[in-house]
Structures are given as C-alpha cells and as structure tokens.
N, C-alpha and C positions, 0 to 999 in steps of 0.2 A: 416546561416553559415558564412557569412561575419563578422557578429558581434563576433562570436567565434574566427575567425582567428585574428580579431583586438585586442581583449583581449590577445590572445596569443602572438601577435608580439609587444604589447605595453610594453616597458621595464621599464617606469617610475613608474607611480602610476596608476594601473589597477582600483584601487577603486575609482579614480576620475571619471573614465568612468562610473562606476556603480552609483556614485552619480549625474552625469549628466542624466543618463536615469531614475533615481528615481525622480529627481527634475522635469523633463520634464513631467512625468506621473502624479505627484502631482499637478502640476499647470494646466495641461489639465483637470484633474478631478474636481479641485476646480472651474474651469470655466464652465464646460459642464454637471456636474452631480448635480442635484437639492439638493441631501443630503449634499453636501459640499459647497454650494455657500457661507455660512457665514464665511468660513475660509480665513486666509490671504495667500498671495502668498508664496510659498516655495522656500528657497534660498540654503538649505543644507540638508544633511543627517539628522540633528537634527530636522528639520522641519517636519519630518514624525511623530513625537512625538506629534504635534499638532493636528493630526487626530485621531478620536476615534477608538478604537477597535471594529470592527463589527463581528458578527456571522451570521450563517444561520438564526437563528430567527430574528435578525435585519433586514435582507434583506427580509425575507419572510412576515414580517409585512407590508412592504410598498415597493414592489418591483419596482414600477414605479419611485420612487425617486432615484434609483441607475442606471437608464438607460438613455443613450444618445438617445433621440428620433430621431435625425437627422440620426442615423446609423442603425435603426431597419431593414431596407432593406437589410443590409449585416449581420444580426445577425442569429446565429444558436443556437437554444434552446438546452441545455443540462441539464442532471439530475444526481444527486448522492445522495446516502443515507449514504455512509460511514458505519463505524462499529456501530454508534449509532442507524442507521435504520431510522433516521428522513429525509424524503424526502426534497430535495433542488433543485429547478430550477434556472438556471443562463443562461447567454448568453455569447457566445464566438464570436469572429471576424471571419466572413467567409473569407477565403483565406489568414488569417494570423495565427490565433492560432494552427490550425492543422499543416500547412506546417512548422510553427516554431518547433512544437513538433516532427515532423518527421525529420527534419533537425538536431535537437539536438541529437536525439537518433541514427541516423546514425552516427554522430560523436562519441557519447559516446560509442555505441556498437563497433565502429571502433577500439577503444582502446584495444579491445580483439579480433582483427582479423576479425570482420564482415565487409563484403562489401554488398551493395544492390544487391539483387539477389541471395546471398547465400541461400542454402536450410535450411529452418527453420521448425521444428516440433513444432507446437503451440498447447498447451494443456490448454484450458480454460473451464470455467464452462458454458458458454453459449450454448444453443441448436443450432443445425445446421439445415439447410433447410431439411423439410420433416423428422426431427428428425433422421438424418442420424448419424452413429457412427463416420464417418471421412469424410472429403472432401478436395480435393486439389484446391488451390487458385493459378492460374497462375500468377496473380499480386502479387508480393512479393515472389513468388516461396516457398508456405508455404503448408504443410500437417497439416490440422486442425483436432484435435481430441476433441470430446465432452465428457466430464465426466458424462453426464446424463444417458447414457446406459452401463456404463462401468462395466462389471462383467466378469466372467470366460467363459461365452458363447460368448461374443463379443471380448475379448482380442486377441483370436488366429487370427482372420482376421485382427484386427488393428495391431497387432505386424508384420504380414507378410507384410502389406502396409508400415510400418515403416522401416522394414528391406530393402525392395525394394527401397524406397526413399532415403535412407542413408543421414539423416540429418547431417548438419554440426553444427547446434546450436539447442538449445531448448529454447522457450519462453513460460512461463506459470504463472499462479497464484500458489503460493506455494501449496495451499490446492488441486487444481486440479492436480498438479504433484505428490503429496503424493497419491492421490487415484489411479492414473495410475500406478506409481511405485509399490505400494502394489499388485495390481492385476498382473502386469508383473512379479514380483518377484515370486509370487504364480505359475504363468503359467510356467515360465522358470525353476523353482525349483532350483534357483541359487541366490547367493547373490550379483552377479555382472551382469550388462547388457552385452550382446554380440554384441553390436555396440558402436561405439565411437562418441563422440561430443566434439567439441572444447571448448564450454562454454555453461553455462545454465544461462539464463536471467530470473530472478524472480522479479517481481514487483507487485504493487497494493494491496498487502496484507502483513501483519506482517510474517517474515520468522523466525520461532522458531529454536533454537539452535540445538536441537535434530533432526529436520528435515533436517537442513543443513548438519549435519553430515551424515545422512542416504543417502542423495543424492550424497554427495561426494564419499562415499564408494561404492555405487551402480553404478554410472555412471563413476566414476574415471575422473571428469571433475572439471573445475573451476566453482565456483558459484558466479554470479555476481548480486548484489541486490542493490536497490536504494529506496529513499523516493520521492514520488511525489503524485500528486492528480488530479482528473478530471478538476479542475478550472486552470490547467496549470500556477500556480503563481510561484513555486519555485521547485528546484530539488536538491536533495541531494544524491550524489553517496557514497556508502560504500567503504572505502579504504581497499584493501587486505592486506596492511602493518600494519596499525594501528587499523583497524576495526571502525575508526570515519566515520561519514557521512560528506562529504565535500560539501558545498552548493556553486554551481557555481554563481559567481557574474553576469555573463552576462545573466542569465536566470530570476532571480528575487531577491527579497530583504527579508531576513529572520531575525526575532527577537524571542528572548526567553523571556517571562514576567512571573512575580510571580503573586500571587493571587490578588494583589493590582494593577496589570497592569503595574508594574514598570520593566524596562528592566534589565534582570539578566546579570551581568558582571563577577560574580565569577564562576569559573569551579565547576563541581560536583554538581550543585543545579538543581533540576528538575523544569521545567517551561512549560508553553503552547507555541506551536509553532505558531508564527504570520507571516503571509505571505503577500507580496505585489508584484503584477506582474507589468511588464513593457509595455505590448503590447496590451492589450484589450482596445479598444476604445469605444465598445458598452456598456460594463458593467465592468468598471474597478473596481477592489476589492482592497482596500487600508487597510492595517492592519487587514486582514482577519484572524480570529481565526479558525485555522484548526480543532481544537478539539483534537489534538495530544500532547502527553507529550514528552519532550526531556530533556537531560542533557548536559550541556555545556562541551565541552572538555578542558582539561587544556593545550592542545598542541597549541603554538602560530604558530609554523610551523611543519607540518607533515614530517615523514621521506621520503615521496614520493615527497616533496618540495611544496606541497599545503600550501598557506597562506590565511587565511580567517576564516569565520565563520564555525566551525565544531561542530557536537554534538557527544559525546561519545556514546550515547544511544538514541534510539527513542522507548519509552516504549509502545506506542500505545495509544489508546483513553482513555479519562477519565472514560468511562463506563466499561473498562475490568477488572471488579472485581465481586466477590461474596458476598453478604451480610449474615453474620451468624444471628443467632436467637438473639444475644445481640446487633446487628447492627455494629459489627466488619466487616471491609472489607478486604477481601482476594483476591489478585490478581489471574488471571487466571494462570499466569506462576507459582505461588507457589502451587495453588491447583491441577492443570493438568500437566504441562509440566516439573515441578520441581521434580516430584515423581518418573519418570520413571517405572510406572507400567507395568509389562509384558504383561498385558491384552490389552494394547494399540496396540501391535503388531497385534492383531487379528481384529482391527477395522479399515475400510476404511475411514468412515467419522463420525463425531459426532457434535452434537449442543446441547448447554446448554440453557435451558429457566429457567428463575427466575421471579416469579410474587410476592412473599412475602419473608421477611427475614427468613432465617433458612431453606429454602426448594428449591431444584433445580430439574428439569426434564432433564434427559440425554437421547437424542434420538441418536442411534447409527445404523450406517449402517455396519453389520458385514462382515468380510472376512469369507471364507469357514473354518470351524473347530471350531468355538467359541461354548461353551456349555453353558447351563444354570448355571453351577457351576462357570464358568469363569466370567460370568455376575454378579452373586452374589458376588464372590470375589472382582471384581472391585468396586462394590457398597460399600462394607465393607471398602476397602482401602481408598477410598475418605472420607467416614464418619469419620474413624480413624486418617485421615491426619490433622484434625482440632480439636478444643476444644471439650471435651465430651458433648454430647447432644446439640450441636450447629448447626448441620446440618441434614436434612432428604434428602435423595437421592432416586429418582425413576427412573429407566432405562428402556427405551422402544426400542425394536428393530423395525426399519423401513426399507422400501425398498429403500428410497431416502430422501434426505434433500434438500429442495427448495433453489435455489440460489437467489441473488439479481437481480434486472433488468439488471444489467451490467455483470451478470454470476458469481458474487464473492460468495464465501462461508462465512456465518456469523456464527462464532463459538459461539457466545453469544448473545442472546436476553434478554436484561436486562430491565425489566419493573419496576424497582424500582428506583425512583429518590432520589438522596442523596447529 
C-alpha cells in the first residue's frame, strides 16, 4: 500500500519509479537465479529486452534453474492451468505475494466504494466443505455460494440466504455468476434482481460482452473487471470511460510482442502479453509469456487521466479457436458469442471439446424447458454459421461440467495443436 501511495504522490516521473523497481528485480534475478547467470547487469528499462521470453514450458523443463534455493523455506507452491489446460507449478513468496495482492485489491476495489469488511456475495466454481450449497466466512464477511449444486432445487434456500445477508458487493468468476443468475432469474420469474448491490467484481476469466450486458440489466449495477493471473506479475484494470485495460506501473511491467518477439509500439496490432513482476524473490519470472493476446491502445492519455501502457482489447488465449475441416481457424467469439442464438438463453453452462479438425463436441447443462427440438436447432445454427460441410457438431446434455482445480470453468478444451 505504501508503494501505491508513493506512485500517486510522486508528481514528476512515476515511470522512473517503475524503472527502478524493474532494474532492481532484473539485477536480483541475474545474480540469484541460475537460468540468468550469464546475463549482464541491467541498467535501464531497455535492459529487460536482454532477457529471453520464457513460457510455462521453459520453466517446466528445468524448474530448479528458476529457483533461488536460499529462499525455499519461505516459498509457497502454487499451480495454474489457465485456458490452455497445461498444468504449471510455480512458487510465490510467503508473506509477500499474497499480502501484496490483498493490499492492491483493497485499494482497487476501494475506487468503487469497497471497504474491508463490507458484505460480499462470492460466487465461485470451487466446491465448499461437505459439498455445501453455501457457507458464511466471518473473515472477510463473505457469503460464498458454490455453483456445483446450483439448480432449481437449491436456488430457493440460496436466494433466502442472499436476501437475508444483504450483500453490498458481488465477487465472482463470470461463468459462475452466469450460472447463478440464470437459475435466479428462472426462480424469480423476473428480468431484474430484487436486491441491490453497489458493484460486481468479475475477474480470473474472460468476460464476454453479451454476459456483461445481461449482468448490468439484471442487477442494475456497475460491472468492474480486470486482467490478472495467479502468477501475480501484472494487473490491468478496465476503464469504465474508455474500455481500455490500464496496467498499473507499481504492480508489474507489461510488454506486447509480435510473433518474432519484437516489442509492438504501434496501436491496433495484436500481440502476446509478456509480464515481469517486481516482488517474487523465490521464483522471479522475467518476461513471462502469459499465453494471452492483447491489442495496444491508440490513447496516450485516457480521459480518466491514466498515462501508461493500455490495451484496447484482451482477446484471450491463443487456443480460443475452433479448427474447421480445411484447417481454417474460427474464434469462439465468432462461432458462439457473436451469433446471439436464442437457445443460449436455455443453457446454464456449456463446454466445447475438439479432438480433430472439422468436429466438435458440445456438452451443455440445460435450464428447465429446453427441448430436443431446441438442441437440434442449436446444432444446425452452429453448423450453418461456418462454411458448408466444414463442421460437424455433436451435442450432449450433461448434469455438470467439471471445473479446473481452482474452480474455473473451461469453455474450450482444444486438443489440436496449430
């Protein structure tokens, strides 16, 4: 929190403060991490380009070369799979990484009226103890709802608890809030919620435009979303005025690079998001390829007053595509969310699996009222939305869709490498 205040109070060159943080981390890493021993001492922001871009695969191939063995006693093991589904284990600093994250989000959410201790309805994918439908956490003053057993049989008692709790804010994965809201809307028989929240905080997953509009209309509330990841390297907050994602210079250092690993400086061009954190001494990650794709914003200064690195879009992971029979790639946004099929309103959750070009399996958890004709109609709509004879769709109705180890929903399991 002291660093955030320092950046806000520093009126000259805040990015010199960022350059100092970056140089300190680069030099520390060069001296203490075996993988980087051959590199020269870093003197400026330009020196970061002397460091190679690394990926999950780079680290997984020899994890011991990225560790500072002197600090293993204060290391916390963490894992992530991301949208790609490739498991990745890494270490964060005990007593540093998590408190930094907590302090940062207390500050960030505070911009929307949040104060620590305010009532928060948390809707995540992770199961609760004894597979409960809901649970109250006194620490943090949170009512936590699990989406694992969410249906018309359980929504009644969950709704009563929510109404009694009177949350001031909602914190959720977008996919979990979507499941909850569809069941709640069906139960209330209304297009509007009958309780008020000041803001809805949505992170950790991609928020689709149609879902955002749906949440705004149903809850009549501000939607706050951001870009971040488990590795705690960078944080980009979406601006309500411009829609850009502003990357806070006191949190980490972000780059956008092309397919040749060259830094993108022209706006409107897609590139890979590369992240460098400032605070992890156990396993510092320098120029880490997040696997995400972004587009550089044309705005040098936002109307909100932000100056710095901003992305006009964060498109998602490189694997968020369907491969047609002729090996043409079609994004999920184009295939699924750009079509506005009415049958999607009858589905609580879905997951697409592709094992070979030209064919997909679509598993759906339906809401009450979907018919065989509706399912057949959806299948035909998806087939007809692409080139003739280029896609075969098989739809299966399932009771639930498994979440990741962190409780996230994976929309696509793409088993084709391209």
